[in-house]
N, C-alpha and C positions, 0 to 999 in steps of 0.2 A: 037472433044470431047477428053478430056485427059484420059490417061490410067493411072490407080493407081494398085499397088500391093496389093491384097487381100489374106490373109492367110487361106485357106480352111482346114488347120491342126491345128488352135488354139484349145488348149484342153477345154473341158466343164468346168464349174465353178458353184458354188453355188449349187441351187436344182437340176440342171441337173444331177450332179454326182450320188446322192441316186437313181434319176429315171433311168439312165442307168444302174446302178448296180442291181436294182430290175428288170429290163427288160432284163439283161444277164439270170438270174435265170429263168424268165418266159419262154423265148423263148428256154432256154436250156432243159427245160422239155418236149418241143415239140415233138422233134423226138422220144424218147423212148414211149411217150403216143400214137403217131401216129402207130409205129410199133406193139405196144402191142395191139391196137384196131382191132377189126374185123369189124366194120362198112364200108360199101362201101365209097370209098374216097370222091366223091361228097357229099354224106349225112353228112359225117362228117365235111366238110368245111361249108356246109350249115347252120347247126346248130351251129357251132363255130362262124360264122360270124353273124347269126341272134341274139345270145346271146351277142355279143359284141356291136352290133347296139342298141339293147334294154337297155342295161346298159348306154350308152351314150346318147340316144335320150332325156331323161327329161334335162339335162344339154343344149343340143342344143336348145331344145324348149324354155326353159328359157331365153336364149341368144337373141332369135327372128331373128338371123341371116338368118334362112332358108326360112323366108318368106320375106325378104327383096329383092324387085325386082333388086337392083343393085348388088346382089350376084349371079344372074342367071347363068352366065358364070362360076364363080367359082364352083358352085354347079355341073354344067355340067362336068368340068374338074375332080372334086371329084368322080363323078360316072364312069368316065374312069377310073381313078385310081383303082377304085373298080374292074373293069372287068380285069385289068393287075393283080390286087392283087389275083383274082380268078385263072388266069393262073399260077401265081407264086404258089400257094397253091396246085393247081392240080400237079404240076411237082414236089413239094417237097413232097408231101404225097406219090406219086408215087415211088419217089427215096427211101423213108423210107421202103417201101414194097418190094423194088426190091433188094437194097443193104444194106450194114450195116448202123447203125446210125452214126457211126464215119466217114465213107468215104462220105455218103451223105451230112451231115452237113459241112463237111470241104468243098466240092465241091461247095455247096451253098454259103458258105462264101466267094467265089470269087467276091461277088458283088461289093466290093471296086474297084477292077481293072475296072469293067464296068462302074462304077460311075465316076472314075477319067478320063477315055477314054472319057466319054461324056464331061466332063469339057475341056478336051484338044480339042475335035472338035469346042468348042466355044471360043478357044483361049487360053486355058491353056498352061502354060510353064513346060515341063516335064525334069527333071534333069537327068544327066546321072545315078546318083545314082538310081533315080526312074526306069530307064530302066533296070539297074541290077536287082532291086527287081522284076520288071514284069518278066525278063527271067527267074529267080529263081521260081517265082510262076507258070509260064507255065511248066517248066521242071518238076516240083513237081507233076502238074496236070496230066501230062502223066504218071509219075511214078505210081500215085495212080490207074489211069485207065488202065494201063498196067498191073498191079498187078492183078486186079480185072477181066480184061479180060481173064488172064490165069485161073483164079479161076471158073468163068463161064460167059456165054453171059447174064445171068440175071443181074448178078452183074454190068456187064460193061454197060448195059442199064440204070440201076438206077444211074451210075455215069452220064450218059449223061442227065438225068433228073434233076441231081444236079446243073450240070453246066448250064443248060437253067434256072433253076430257080433262080440262082445268077443274071443272066442278067435280068429277069423280076423283081427280087427284087430291084435292082438299078434304074430301070426305075420307078417303084411305089414309091421308096423313093425321087427320084429327083422331081417327080410331086408333092407329098406331101409337100415337103419343099417349092416349089413355092406358092401352094395354101394357105398354112397355114401363109404366111406372110401377108394375108389379111383376112382369114377366121380363126375363133376360131377353136381349135383342135376338140373340142365337136361337132361341126357342120360338119367339114371334115370327122371325122370318123364314125359319124352317117351315112352320105350319102355314104361314101366309103364301109363301112362294109355291108350297106344293098344293094348296087350294087353288091357287090361281093356274098352276099347270093342269090340274085335273079339270077346271072348268074349260080352260081352251083346247084340251084334248077332246072334250065332248064337242066343242064348237068344230074342231077339224073333223070329227066322225059325222056330224050333221051336215057339214059341208062337202064331205067326201073329199077333203084335202090330204094330199099324200104326206107322210111323216118322214120318209127315207128317199134314198136315189137320188140326190142332188150333186151338181158338180162340186168339186173340192172347194172352189173360191166361195162358195155360199155357205160352207161350213166355216170357214175362215171368217166371214163376216157375222156368223153366229157366234164364234168364239170370241170375237171383239165386243159383242153386245153383252155376253155373259161377263167377261172380265171388267169391261169398262162400265157399262150403263147399270148392269145388275148388281155386281159386287162392290166396285168404287162407288157407283151412284147411289141405289137404293139402300144398300146394306149400311154404308157410312152415315147416310142421312138418318136412317133409322136408330142409328147408335147415338146420334146427338139429340134426339127427340126426347131422350131421358132427362136432359138438362135444359135444352133450348126450346122456346116456344114453337109449335108448328106454324105460326103466323110468320116468324123470323125465318125459320126453314124454308118456308115457301117464298119468302123474298128473296133468299140467297138463290133460289132456282132460276131467278130472272137472268141470272148470269150465264146460264145455258143459252139463252138466246143468241147473244153475240158469238159464242163459242160454234154454236151449231152453224150459225149463218157464214162464218168465216171458213170452217171446213167444207159447207157446201158450195161455197163460192169458188174455191181453189179445187176441189176434188170433183165435184158435180158440174161445175160451171153454172151454178143457179144464182146469177146476180139479181138481187131484189129489184123491182121496179121502183121508180122515181116516187110514185105515190105511196108505194107500201113502206118505204123507210121511214118518212116522218111519221106514219101510223104507228110503227113498232116503236119509235122513240117516244111517241106521246104516251102509248100504253105502258111502257115501262116506268116513266116519270111519274105518270099518275098513280100507278100502283105503289111505287116508293113512298110518294107523299102520303098517300091512304095509310099505309102501314106504319110509318115512323111517326105519323102524327097521331096515331090511334092508342089511347091508354084504355087498358081494359079492366073493369070493376068486377071482381069475383068474391064470392063468400069465402 
């Protein structure tokens, strides 16, 4: 079998550009809304994903792909992606509650490193420049967590949740990229979001978290999450994965960090500490260098 060089850093084109831009602002609103909400974490995730699944279900039903026997394996993998997405959301939401929005979203944006490392395991070629970017990203990661550790144990735990969230996000995005080469985005997201909702519903039941009877403002925050982060964010990003590498989509997610930080600064009055700001900048620069300088070989 011959080996050819495939560039997983090719920039998006056409309609994928506005999709990704809208997605950035969608997911950028997620952290501040989560931090502002007082709903239990599992309850918030359940309603958010149930809403996303209901929005996409009519399109999936119309395509007829969900009932096609040849798609059973793809649907099962989509359901697995939903379980991973639930774990991603649980760690991300916890991070937003334990540390600042800026630090949590920055560490969660570490996902391209995990995605590219997965490509490396599958035979990717990582250049010297990429290794330098990885070193800078890791050094910045320790700077952020080190600063938060001196602030409080709670903030440090939030940082750890953010890092784990990034790893789970990379796994979810890689699985979604593979499935959507054969399954329509509407079918994939319907199954994935439904599986995520069921998983977090079980978590709500195990933790005895209420599902109803919240003040009206909490439902408004939830609606903002469904429309912004779930539909504009995750759904549009999933649509681009048919044509754009998951490594590049992960890179685009970096722009969530300044969007979320600015919203949190003005709305929640969370101004990042002096030590955290250079750590966030270094992390983003290191990840950008790593991804842009990484050429992937594939069969």
